Backbone as CSV, one residue per row, in Angstrom:
resi,resn,N_x,N_y,N_z,CA_x,CA_y,CA_z,C_x,C_y,C_z
1,MET,11.797,-8.347,-12.546,11.023,-9.597,-12.656,10.143,-9.562,-13.929
2,ASN,10.750,-9.914,-15.037,10.003,-9.984,-16.322,9.311,-8.648,-16.579
3,GLY,10.020,-7.531,-16.246,9.489,-6.217,-16.525,8.675,-5.602,-15.487
4,ALA,8.343,-6.355,-14.352,7.575,-5.838,-13.213,8.484,-5.334,-12.103
5,HIS,8.229,-4.168,-11.594,9.044,-3.546,-10.580,8.270,-3.197,-9.317
6,PHE,8.778,-3.541,-8.136,8.124,-3.209,-6.879,9.133,-2.491,-5.968
7,ALA,8.669,-1.475,-5.285,9.615,-0.779,-4.354,8.826,-0.216,-3.187
8,PHE,9.474,-0.307,-2.004,8.882,0.270,-0.757,9.961,1.247,-0.151
9,THR,9.568,2.355,0.274,10.488,3.330,0.884,10.573,3.071,2.430
10,ASP,11.627,3.611,2.978,11.737,3.777,4.436,11.640,5.286,4.711
11,ARG,12.037,5.704,5.922,11.850,7.124,6.231,13.027,8.035,5.931
12,TRP,14.144,7.425,5.447,15.406,8.159,5.336,15.687,8.660,3.915
13,GLY,16.444,9.746,3.837,16.916,10.234,2.542,16.143,11.394,2.014
14,GLY,15.271,11.979,2.805,14.501,13.086,2.352,14.810,14.409,3.069
15,VAL,13.992,15.401,2.900,14.280,16.790,3.388,13.295,17.249,4.429
16,SER,12.284,16.449,4.859,11.298,16.885,5.848,11.933,16.966,7.233
17,ALA,11.432,17.979,7.992,11.899,18.195,9.328,11.077,17.388,10.365
18,VAL,11.520,17.294,11.571,10.803,16.684,12.638,9.380,17.297,12.723
19,PRO,8.304,16.507,12.930,8.263,15.067,13.195,8.128,14.232,11.939
20,TYR,8.344,14.792,10.773,8.112,14.074,9.526,9.458,13.538,8.940
21,GLU,10.508,13.551,9.685,11.839,13.264,9.109,11.924,11.815,8.664
22,GLU,12.502,11.532,7.508,12.989,12.520,6.609,12.178,12.450,5.271
23,LEU,11.984,11.235,4.798,11.392,11.038,3.502,9.871,10.869,3.581
24,ASN,9.204,11.948,4.085,7.719,11.848,4.142,7.180,12.085,2.733
25,LEU,6.361,11.156,2.261,5.807,11.221,0.922,4.289,11.577,0.950
26,GLY,3.732,11.727,2.142,2.282,12.027,2.278,2.060,13.499,2.261
27,GLY,1.079,13.892,1.426,0.802,15.318,1.273,-0.325,15.833,2.183
28,ALA,-0.905,14.997,2.995,-2.046,15.455,3.833,-1.817,15.202,5.285
29,VAL,-0.599,15.288,5.742,-0.249,14.992,7.179,0.287,16.249,7.865
30,GLY,0.313,17.379,7.238,0.746,18.567,7.902,2.163,18.986,7.595
31,ASP,2.866,18.295,6.804,4.226,18.623,6.387,4.252,19.765,5.371
32,ASP,5.379,20.419,5.217,5.574,21.476,4.273,5.421,20.924,2.892
33,PRO,4.478,21.446,2.107,4.221,20.928,0.752,5.477,20.904,-0.137
34,ASP,6.319,21.874,0.044,7.558,21.954,-0.757,8.433,20.724,-0.428
35,ALA,8.486,20.456,0.855,9.301,19.316,1.252,8.774,17.979,0.706
36,VAL,7.473,17.881,0.754,6.820,16.643,0.174,7.072,16.491,-1.297
37,ARG,6.982,17.639,-1.993,7.242,17.631,-3.463,8.650,17.236,-3.707
38,THR,9.588,17.821,-2.961,11.004,17.430,-3.130,11.206,15.933,-2.822
39,ASN,10.603,15.439,-1.724,10.734,14.084,-1.371,10.196,13.162,-2.452
40,ARG,9.065,13.466,-3.039,8.545,12.677,-4.077,9.433,12.621,-5.303
41,GLU,10.061,13.773,-5.611,10.960,13.779,-6.739,12.218,12.909,-6.417
42,LEU,12.731,13.045,-5.242,13.908,12.255,-4.813,13.616,10.786,-4.844
43,ALA,12.453,10.363,-4.332,12.084,8.964,-4.367,11.948,8.425,-5.759
44,ALA,11.243,9.177,-6.591,10.951,8.710,-7.937,12.343,8.589,-8.745
45,LYS,13.135,9.630,-8.632,14.398,9.567,-9.348,15.324,8.445,-8.858
46,SER,15.283,8.170,-7.599,16.098,7.053,-7.078,15.634,5.707,-7.641
47,LEU,14.446,5.655,-8.084,13.960,4.384,-8.669,13.940,4.431,-10.261
48,GLY,14.514,5.527,-10.799,14.578,5.683,-12.249,13.237,6.021,-12.840
49,LEU,12.367,6.653,-12.009,11.067,7.059,-12.495,10.964,8.545,-12.746
50,ASP,10.107,8.926,-13.652,9.762,10.329,-13.881,8.775,10.747,-12.782
51,PRO,9.002,11.715,-11.910,8.065,12.012,-10.852,6.652,12.427,-11.433
52,ASP,6.608,12.943,-12.635,5.301,13.281,-13.281,4.561,12.095,-13.743
53,ARG,5.210,10.942,-13.738,4.529,9.710,-14.217,4.266,8.738,-13.070
54,VAL,4.185,9.334,-11.859,3.728,8.560,-10.662,2.292,8.974,-10.313
55,VAL,1.422,8.011,-10.167,0.043,8.207,-9.910,-0.259,7.970,-8.412
56,TRP,-0.726,9.000,-7.738,-1.092,8.953,-6.303,-2.619,8.854,-6.154
57,MET,-3.029,8.497,-4.961,-4.464,8.380,-4.641,-4.816,9.333,-3.477
58,ASN,-6.078,9.691,-3.378,-6.594,10.359,-2.131,-7.277,9.216,-1.383
59,GLN,-6.545,8.590,-0.461,-6.958,7.378,0.226,-7.943,7.657,1.300
60,VAL,-9.052,6.878,1.362,-10.124,7.077,2.308,-10.590,5.833,3.056
61,HIS,-9.769,4.818,3.053,-10.104,3.571,3.709,-11.341,2.852,3.206
62,GLY,-11.474,2.928,1.892,-12.667,2.279,1.250,-12.204,1.142,0.337
63,ALA,-13.021,0.827,-0.650,-12.687,-0.291,-1.562,-12.912,0.109,-2.986
64,ASP,-13.001,1.402,-3.271,-13.154,1.822,-4.695,-11.821,1.772,-5.455
65,VAL,-11.867,1.467,-6.726,-10.701,1.315,-7.555,-10.813,2.226,-8.713
66,ALA,-9.724,2.891,-9.142,-9.680,3.737,-10.314,-8.808,3.078,-11.333
67,VAL,-9.316,3.002,-12.582,-8.541,2.532,-13.712,-7.790,3.757,-14.299
68,VAL,-6.487,3.722,-14.343,-5.697,4.856,-14.669,-5.007,4.687,-16.019
69,THR,-5.124,5.691,-16.902,-4.471,5.609,-18.207,-3.379,6.674,-18.366
70,ALA,-3.333,7.649,-17.423,-2.360,8.754,-17.479,-2.304,9.412,-16.138
71,PRO,-1.271,10.170,-15.875,-1.213,10.932,-14.618,-2.459,11.860,-14.481
72,TRP,-2.826,12.231,-13.298,-3.968,13.022,-13.019,-3.839,14.424,-13.671
73,GLY,-2.612,14.938,-13.735,-2.343,16.302,-14.212,-3.102,17.314,-13.358
74,ASP,-3.925,18.133,-14.005,-4.676,19.174,-13.270,-6.036,18.621,-12.729
75,ARG,-6.311,17.412,-13.017,-7.601,16.816,-12.526,-7.511,16.517,-11.048
76,PRO,-8.645,16.585,-10.332,-8.691,16.263,-8.975,-8.234,14.767,-8.714
77,VAL,-7.471,14.527,-7.713,-7.048,13.121,-7.390,-8.267,12.428,-6.762
78,PRO,-8.723,11.348,-7.300,-9.938,10.721,-6.804,-9.788,10.085,-5.467
79,GLU,-10.939,9.981,-4.721,-10.947,9.304,-3.483,-11.124,7.791,-3.698
80,VAL,-10.024,7.150,-3.803,-9.995,5.671,-4.003,-8.947,5.103,-3.186
81,ASP,-8.979,3.710,-2.985,-7.905,3.071,-2.223,-7.235,1.994,-3.049
82,ALA,-7.429,2.045,-4.396,-6.706,1.119,-5.303,-6.708,1.734,-6.672
83,THR,-5.652,1.530,-7.385,-5.538,1.909,-8.749,-4.979,0.719,-9.585
84,VAL,-5.397,0.711,-10.845,-4.913,-0.308,-11.736,-4.628,0.346,-13.066
85,THR,-3.686,-0.146,-13.798,-3.381,0.418,-15.109,-2.874,-0.679,-16.057
86,ALA,-3.049,-0.365,-17.359,-2.525,-1.156,-18.396,-1.413,-0.406,-19.164
87,GLU,-1.007,0.694,-18.622,-0.001,1.601,-19.245,1.367,1.227,-18.686
88,ARG,2.231,0.693,-19.546,3.539,0.399,-19.140,4.346,1.743,-18.945
89,GLY,5.200,1.753,-17.916,5.915,2.939,-17.612,5.225,3.971,-16.735
90,LEU,3.935,3.640,-16.428,3.181,4.460,-15.440,3.270,3.841,-14.068
91,ALA,3.793,4.556,-13.113,3.950,3.980,-11.768,2.765,4.326,-10.901
92,LEU,2.293,3.312,-10.161,1.233,3.496,-9.206,1.788,3.523,-7.807
93,ALA,1.372,4.487,-7.018,1.924,4.632,-5.648,0.845,4.527,-4.610
94,VAL,1.207,3.976,-3.435,0.275,3.880,-2.314,1.010,4.354,-1.080
95,LEU,0.323,5.177,-0.282,0.861,5.650,0.962,0.434,4.926,2.169
96,THR,1.342,4.694,3.145,0.953,4.011,4.351,1.795,4.449,5.548
97,ALA,1.284,4.146,6.739,2.119,4.366,7.952,1.540,3.433,8.995
98,ASP,1.388,2.175,8.665,0.927,1.068,9.481,-0.001,0.181,8.647
99,CYS,-0.812,0.778,7.772,-1.669,-0.074,6.885,-0.829,-0.866,5.958
100,THR,-1.424,-1.862,5.299,-0.660,-2.745,4.410,-0.678,-2.189,2.971
101,PRO,0.481,-1.884,2.406,0.577,-1.543,0.987,0.647,-2.771,0.159
102,VAL,-0.256,-2.845,-0.877,-0.296,-4.070,-1.677,-0.012,-3.725,-3.138
103,LEU,1.069,-4.331,-3.675,1.470,-4.047,-5.038,1.259,-5.369,-5.868
104,LEU,0.699,-5.174,-7.078,0.276,-6.284,-7.886,0.748,-6.074,-9.322
105,ALA,1.142,-7.116,-10.015,1.482,-7.039,-11.416,1.359,-8.319,-12.143
106,ASP,0.710,-8.252,-13.314,0.804,-9.347,-14.328,1.691,-8.918,-15.404
107,PRO,2.982,-9.336,-15.364,3.930,-8.861,-16.382,3.571,-9.322,-17.825
108,VAL,2.869,-10.436,-17.966,2.596,-10.961,-19.283,1.511,-10.042,-19.958
109,ALA,0.462,-9.766,-19.133,-0.617,-8.927,-19.668,-0.251,-7.429,-19.641
110,GLY,0.780,-7.060,-18.856,1.138,-5.643,-18.729,0.108,-4.916,-17.897
111,ILE,-0.337,-5.521,-16.835,-1.329,-4.904,-15.914,-0.718,-4.744,-14.525
112,ALA,-0.793,-3.536,-13.933,-0.314,-3.339,-12.590,-1.452,-2.810,-11.701
113,GLY,-1.279,-3.007,-10.411,-2.287,-2.522,-9.438,-1.610,-2.186,-8.106
114,ALA,-2.186,-1.200,-7.436,-1.717,-0.898,-6.081,-2.929,-0.622,-5.196
115,ALA,-2.834,-1.119,-3.981,-3.980,-0.955,-3.017,-3.520,-0.621,-1.684
116,HIS,-4.356,0.186,-0.991,-4.152,0.605,0.437,-5.080,-0.212,1.271
117,ALA,-4.510,-1.116,2.027,-5.321,-2.062,2.788,-5.070,-1.794,4.301
118,GLY,-5.801,-0.833,4.799,-5.893,-0.788,6.243,-6.959,-1.717,6.724
119,ARG,-7.235,-1.778,8.039,-8.250,-2.626,8.530,-9.614,-2.399,7.882
120,PRO,-10.104,-1.178,7.768,-11.394,-0.963,7.124,-11.399,-1.373,5.676
121,GLY,-10.369,-1.038,4.969,-10.333,-1.380,3.524,-10.195,-2.856,3.287
122,MET,-9.413,-3.519,4.116,-9.342,-4.964,3.986,-10.668,-5.642,4.183
123,VAL,-11.394,-5.192,5.268,-12.697,-5.709,5.543,-13.664,-5.420,4.389
124,ALA,-13.563,-4.229,3.770,-14.375,-3.830,2.703,-14.120,-4.573,1.375
125,GLY,-12.890,-5.182,1.275,-12.538,-5.876,0.108,-11.781,-5.158,-0.941
126,VAL,-10.969,-4.216,-0.538,-10.243,-3.414,-1.552,-9.284,-4.301,-2.362
127,VAL,-8.693,-5.251,-1.776,-7.713,-6.039,-2.493,-8.385,-6.986,-3.531
128,PRO,-9.423,-7.700,-3.181,-10.198,-8.411,-4.221,-10.764,-7.427,-5.288
129,ALA,-11.171,-6.250,-4.889,-11.688,-5.320,-5.929,-10.512,-4.944,-6.868
130,ALA,-9.359,-4.745,-6.341,-8.261,-4.437,-7.266,-7.907,-5.550,-8.178
131,VAL,-7.872,-6.749,-7.663,-7.626,-7.936,-8.505,-8.704,-8.099,-9.608
132,ARG,-9.946,-7.889,-9.212,-11.010,-7.995,-10.235,-10.859,-6.989,-11.300
133,ALA,-10.451,-5.731,-10.916,-10.286,-4.704,-11.911,-9.097,-5.039,-12.851
134,MET,-8.084,-5.708,-12.321,-6.930,-6.099,-13.147,-7.443,-7.212,-14.131
135,ILE,-8.218,-8.128,-13.648,-8.742,-9.181,-14.472,-9.567,-8.632,-15.624
136,GLU,-10.359,-7.635,-15.353,-11.142,-6.974,-16.392,-10.308,-6.351,-17.478
137,LEU,-9.064,-5.962,-17.135,-8.182,-5.400,-18.081,-7.359,-6.497,-18.808
138,GLY,-7.473,-7.720,-18.411,-6.822,-8.820,-19.047,-5.852,-9.623,-18.254
139,ALA,-5.731,-9.331,-16.971,-4.751,-10.016,-16.093,-5.357,-11.394,-15.791
140,GLU,-4.428,-12.338,-15.512,-4.779,-13.726,-15.042,-4.267,-13.829,-13.585
141,PRO,-5.183,-14.262,-12.688,-4.698,-14.375,-11.244,-3.477,-15.207,-11.090
142,SER,-3.370,-16.297,-11.848,-2.205,-17.247,-11.701,-0.905,-16.575,-12.146
143,ARG,-1.008,-15.466,-12.896,0.184,-14.765,-13.331,0.532,-13.540,-12.493
144,ILE,-0.443,-13.149,-11.587,-0.216,-11.987,-10.849,0.890,-12.195,-9.790
145,VAL,1.746,-11.242,-9.692,2.772,-11.217,-8.651,2.316,-10.232,-7.611
146,ALA,2.346,-10.594,-6.305,1.890,-9.731,-5.234,2.971,-9.506,-4.229
147,ARG,3.166,-8.273,-3.886,4.107,-7.952,-2.804,3.441,-6.999,-1.829
148,THR,3.591,-7.307,-0.492,3.052,-6.415,0.505,4.209,-5.844,1.322
149,GLY,4.117,-4.582,1.612,5.217,-3.880,2.264,5.174,-3.734,3.713
150,PRO,6.078,-3.009,4.310,6.072,-2.805,5.759,4.751,-2.295,6.267
151,ALA,4.284,-2.965,7.381,2.962,-2.654,7.985,3.028,-3.078,9.442
152,VAL,2.076,-2.603,10.236,2.070,-3.026,11.588,1.678,-4.521,11.618
153,CYS,2.406,-5.286,12.459,2.229,-6.725,12.434,1.140,-7.159,13.392
154,GLY,0.707,-8.386,13.325,-0.349,-8.925,14.217,0.057,-8.991,15.628
155,ARG,1.363,-8.957,15.922,1.797,-9.065,17.281,1.722,-7.698,17.952
156,CYS,1.511,-6.621,17.137,1.568,-5.263,17.683,0.221,-4.512,17.487
157,TYR,-0.675,-4.966,16.557,-1.858,-4.245,16.209,-2.978,-4.612,17.212
158,GLU,-2.920,-4.030,18.405,-3.896,-4.284,19.477,-5.215,-3.582,19.143
159,VAL,-6.299,-4.301,19.354,-7.668,-3.762,19.099,-8.568,-4.324,20.223
160,PRO,-9.711,-3.715,20.407,-10.716,-4.263,21.374,-11.169,-5.653,20.876
161,GLU,-11.587,-6.461,21.797,-12.012,-7.840,21.476,-13.177,-7.741,20.522
162,THR,-14.082,-6.825,20.709,-15.241,-6.727,19.825,-14.842,-6.467,18.385
163,MET,-13.823,-5.551,18.225,-13.359,-5.248,16.857,-12.691,-6.467,16.238
164,ARG,-11.803,-7.150,17.007,-11.230,-8.337,16.479,-12.243,-9.339,16.003
165,ALA,-13.323,-9.523,16.762,-14.403,-10.473,16.437,-15.047,-10.010,15.112
166,GLU,-15.344,-8.685,15.017,-16.048,-8.178,13.768,-15.129,-8.392,12.539
167,VAL,-13.838,-8.143,12.685,-12.947,-8.305,11.573,-12.818,-9.780,11.212
168,ALA,-12.614,-10.614,12.206,-12.400,-12.001,11.929,-13.691,-12.701,11.398
169,ALA,-14.824,-12.107,11.699,-16.053,-12.697,11.091,-16.083,-12.501,9.542
170,VAL,-15.370,-11.458,9.103,-15.305,-11.224,7.662,-14.116,-12.011,7.090
171,GLU,-12.963,-11.950,7.780,-11.750,-12.619,7.333,-11.055,-13.273,8.501
172,PRO,-11.295,-14.624,8.726,-10.737,-15.280,9.885,-9.245,-15.210,10.016
173,ALA,-8.542,-15.064,8.926,-7.095,-15.029,8.925,-6.595,-13.773,9.682
174,ALA,-7.435,-12.805,9.878,-7.046,-11.530,10.539,-6.973,-11.748,12.023
175,HIS,-7.527,-12.794,12.623,-7.609,-13.007,14.014,-6.109,-13.205,14.557
176,ALA,-5.725,-12.363,15.515,-4.365,-12.443,16.063,-4.347,-11.992,17.502
177,GLU,-3.180,-12.170,18.110,-2.987,-11.839,19.475,-1.675,-11.073,19.586
178,THR,-1.582,-10.059,20.430,-0.353,-9.303,20.540,0.675,-10.148,21.300
179,SER,1.899,-9.643,21.257,2.980,-10.401,21.983,2.773,-10.379,23.450
180,TRP,1.863,-9.434,23.924,1.610,-9.390,25.341,0.281,-9.924,25.727
181,GLY,-0.396,-10.675,24.730,-1.524,-11.537,25.081,-2.896,-10.871,24.952
182,THR,-2.997,-9.794,24.300,-4.285,-9.141,24.079,-4.799,-9.247,22.670
183,PRO,-6.098,-8.986,22.397,-6.605,-9.143,21.085,-5.916,-8.268,20.045
184,ALA,-5.790,-8.775,18.893,-5.101,-8.058,17.795,-5.655,-8.469,16.489
185,VAL,-5.235,-7.703,15.444,-5.694,-7.986,14.028,-4.398,-8.011,13.176
186,ASP,-4.330,-8.959,12.289,-3.188,-9.091,11.337,-3.705,-8.835,9.972
187,VAL,-3.655,-7.584,9.542,-4.181,-7.168,8.259,-3.407,-7.832,7.112
188,THR,-2.090,-7.900,7.228,-1.303,-8.464,6.144,-1.633,-9.919,5.951
189,ALA,-1.776,-10.670,6.994,-2.124,-12.096,6.900,-3.466,-12.205,6.189
190,ALA,-4.415,-11.374,6.572,-5.716,-11.378,5.931,-5.604,-11.151,4.428
191,VAL,-4.844,-10.133,4.074,-4.629,-9.786,2.605,-4.065,-10.928,1.844
192,HIS,-3.066,-11.584,2.419,-2.476,-12.724,1.705,-3.489,-13.894,1.572
193,THR,-4.303,-14.093,2.581,-5.320,-15.132,2.450,-6.347,-14.803,1.363
194,GLN,-6.729,-13.499,1.281,-7.624,-13.047,0.193,-6.991,-13.287,-1.180
195,LEU,-5.702,-12.962,-1.313,-5.059,-13.118,-2.560,-4.925,-14.638,-2.921
196,GLN,-4.614,-15.453,-1.946,-4.586,-16.866,-2.270,-5.912,-17.393,-2.687
197,ARG,-6.987,-16.936,-2.067,-8.331,-17.320,-2.375,-8.679,-16.976,-3.860
198,LEU,-8.119,-15.876,-4.294,-8.343,-15.389,-5.639,-7.446,-16.038,-6.697
199,GLY,-6.529,-16.928,-6.299,-5.688,-17.664,-7.159,-4.326,-16.988,-7.406
200,VAL,-4.011,-16.007,-6.599,-2.688,-15.340,-6.742,-1.665,-16.202,-5.949
201,ARG,-0.746,-16.811,-6.596,0.178,-17.752,-5.965,1.489,-17.143,-5.631
202,ASP,1.969,-16.197,-6.381,3.322,-15.620,-6.122,3.138,-14.425,-5.234
203,ARG,3.298,-14.714,-3.889,3.028,-13.634,-2.944,4.206,-13.628,-1.892
204,LYS,4.679,-12.414,-1.601,5.671,-12.208,-0.612,5.342,-11.012,0.262
205,ARG,5.694,-11.076,1.576,5.392,-9.974,2.470,6.703,-9.447,3.069
206,SER,6.753,-8.179,3.330,7.910,-7.599,4.028,7.973,-8.065,5.502
207,PRO,9.167,-8.382,6.030,9.243,-8.758,7.369,9.168,-7.571,8.364
208,ALA,9.189,-6.348,7.840,9.285,-5.153,8.713,7.894,-4.828,9.306
209,CYS,7.867,-4.661,10.606,6.693,-4.069,11.347,6.967,-2.601,11.551
210,THR,6.024,-1.763,10.971,6.214,-0.339,11.123,6.305,0.146,12.527
211,LEU,5.481,-0.470,13.405,5.488,0.049,14.759,6.766,-0.293,15.534
212,GLU,7.326,-1.438,15.186,8.636,-1.844,15.830,9.813,-1.190,15.197
213,SER,9.766,-0.785,13.983,10.892,-0.298,13.250,11.047,1.202,13.295
214,GLU,12.185,1.720,13.798,12.434,3.133,13.772,12.812,3.625,12.379
215,ASP,12.994,2.717,11.478,13.333,3.072,10.049,12.059,3.403,9.240
216,HIS,10.910,3.162,9.865,9.620,3.387,9.143,8.679,4.242,9.891
217,PHE,7.784,4.975,9.248,6.795,5.768,9.889,5.697,4.897,10.477
218,SER,5.191,5.207,11.615,4.100,4.463,12.248,3.119,5.465,12.877
219,TYR,1.963,5.466,12.362,0.912,6.319,12.959,0.584,5.911,14.394
220,ARG,0.445,4.636,14.538,0.050,4.090,15.884,1.122,4.439,16.945
221,ARG,2.322,4.449,16.536,3.430,4.775,17.468,3.542,6.254,17.761
222,ASP,3.523,7.104,16.688,3.857,8.531,16.766,2.735,9.452,16.531
223,ARG,1.584,8.980,15.938,0.442,9.901,15.665,0.861,10.921,14.534
224,THR,1.530,11.968,14.912,1.911,12.958,13.949,3.183,12.456,13.306
225,THR,3.149,12.065,12.052,4.302,11.408,11.417,4.170,11.467,9.909
226,GLY,5.158,10.945,9.184,5.125,10.945,7.758,4.430,9.706,7.180
227,ARG,4.528,9.498,5.871,4.014,8.390,5.183,5.036,7.735,4.322
228,LEU,5.014,6.415,4.321,5.886,5.598,3.395,5.140,5.513,2.080
229,ALA,5.843,4.986,1.107,5.194,4.748,-0.204,5.584,3.408,-0.785
230,GLY,4.686,2.731,-1.469,5.016,1.623,-2.281,4.784,1.969,-3.741
231,TYR,5.631,1.533,-4.594,5.496,1.819,-6.021,5.509,0.524,-6.876
232,VAL,4.671,0.481,-7.858,4.644,-0.629,-8.831,4.599,-0.101,-10.227
233,TRP,5.360,-0.645,-11.119,5.324,-0.254,-12.504,5.822,-1.383,-13.417
234,LEU,5.471,-1.307,-14.696,5.966,-2.268,-15.638,6.690,-1.598,-16.763
235,ASP,7.788,-2.229,-17.241,8.516,-1.713,-18.341,7.739,-1.826,-19.632
């Protein structure tokens, strides 16, 4: 898409053993570090990426954004939930297992962004923060392309009524009901509403619900499990 690339993984094609089978890309979930390293190499190479040119985050369910100009190398990976870059060929990665992965790109300006939008991060405004950081680098909201990946859907993300009320007070679009009639939150719907409000018009969401799909990792379903990844980069 005019030099912008977006990709989301499923759980297959890697080397991790049960309960992380197979393509676990998360390094902080208890899996064998060598298996995770191999999986990250396999995933990157399948996308035509250099594994050493993929930038990961230490995700903490907040709204902080890091502006990235190069891979971290030997530097500590920062505790952020979004990254943005103006470096073409540098891939930004986000890990999820029910939360909403948000990939953003302005191909004209050459600006990319990735955000980890779980319920707390969405409420804290991580996606608007990422868009603002992209704008500061020269992106235009009307040119930004947004893609959200597999995540737990509003029909499955059951929460207490008090929590739904608190979340909906911040973002009404998050108000949802499970398929069995109990209070729920739809994080992806809320993210798309936030993006629309910011002027991002080109938006698409994955139809896959991680909790319903055996092809995807789901923390809510399995607790001890792997992590999916979303990647965004510009030629």
